C-alpha positions, 0 to 999 in steps of 0.5 A, spaced: 530 696 114 531 689 114 536 687 107 534 686 100 531 679 098 539 673 098 540 668 093 540 661 094 545 660 088 550 659 090 550 654 096 557 653 099 558 660 100 557 662 108 550 664 110 555 671 112 558 671 104 550 671 100 550 676 095 543 678 092 540 675 087 536 680 081 530 681 085 533 684 092 538 689 087 532 691 084 528 693 090 534 696 094 534 703 089 526 702 089 525 702 097 530 708 096 526 711 091 519 711 096 523 714 101 526 720 098 519 721 095 517 722 103 523 726 105 526 720 108 533 720 107 538 717 112 543 722 116 547 715 117 547 707 116 549 702 120 549 696 116 550 689 118 558 685 115 554 680 111 555 682 103 547 681 103 546 688 108 551 691 105 549 691 097 542 692 100 546 698 101 550 699 095 543 699 092 541 705 096 545 711 095 545 710 087 539 714 089 541 717 095 547 719 094 553 718 099 551 717 106 556 716 112 555 709 114 558 704 120 560 695 118 557 693 125 559 686 125 555 686 131 548 686 127 549 680 124 543 676 125 543 680 132 538 679 137 533 684 140 538 685 145 545 686 141 542 691 137 540 694 143 547 694 145 549 697 136 544 703 137 546 705 144 545 713 144 543 715 138 544 722 135 539 727 133 539 724 126 534 720 120 538 713 122 539 707 118 539 700 121 540 695 116 539 688 118 536 681 119 530 678 121 528 676 126 531 681 129 529 687 125 522 685 127 524 684 134 527 692 134 520 695 131 516 691 136 520 693 142 520 700 140 514 701 137 509 696 141 507 694 135 508 688 129 510 688 123 512 682 118 519 685 115 519 681 108 526 682 105 527 690 103 522 692 108 522 699 111 519 701 117 519 709 119 519 711 126 519 717 129 520 719 137 515 723 140 514 724 148 519 720 149 515 714 145 517 711 138 511 711 133 511 708 126 510 712 121 510 707 116 512 701 113 514 700 106 515 693 103 518 693 095 510 689 093 506 694 095 510 700 092 505 703 085 
């Protein structure tokens, strides 16, 4: 998942410290409700250390409830190679990664061999089948009815 929409209201804040704006605060629970309706509640969340990704996670857990998570500073503006390294060996569990672009789009393309645009708060659901990652669905806030 890419973090929800962040605010540019405070130009003196460092990029890492930018909070979510009103739309971002609204969109992360919206995505969580949709994921929950699909039965795709993560068992674990790996989250960038930025304020906007942490606030995105906070919005998700208002719907999901308590979920184990790890703050991973290496996900903040990570390259594809960095993200693959951060993932390491995933357990047999549904794991959500909350990060940034372009890394989020690049990781989805690398795993699935297909390109998906990921505006803010987009979640791409992937599953493994026959040792290949496949896309179940891409969920964008503006497309949720």
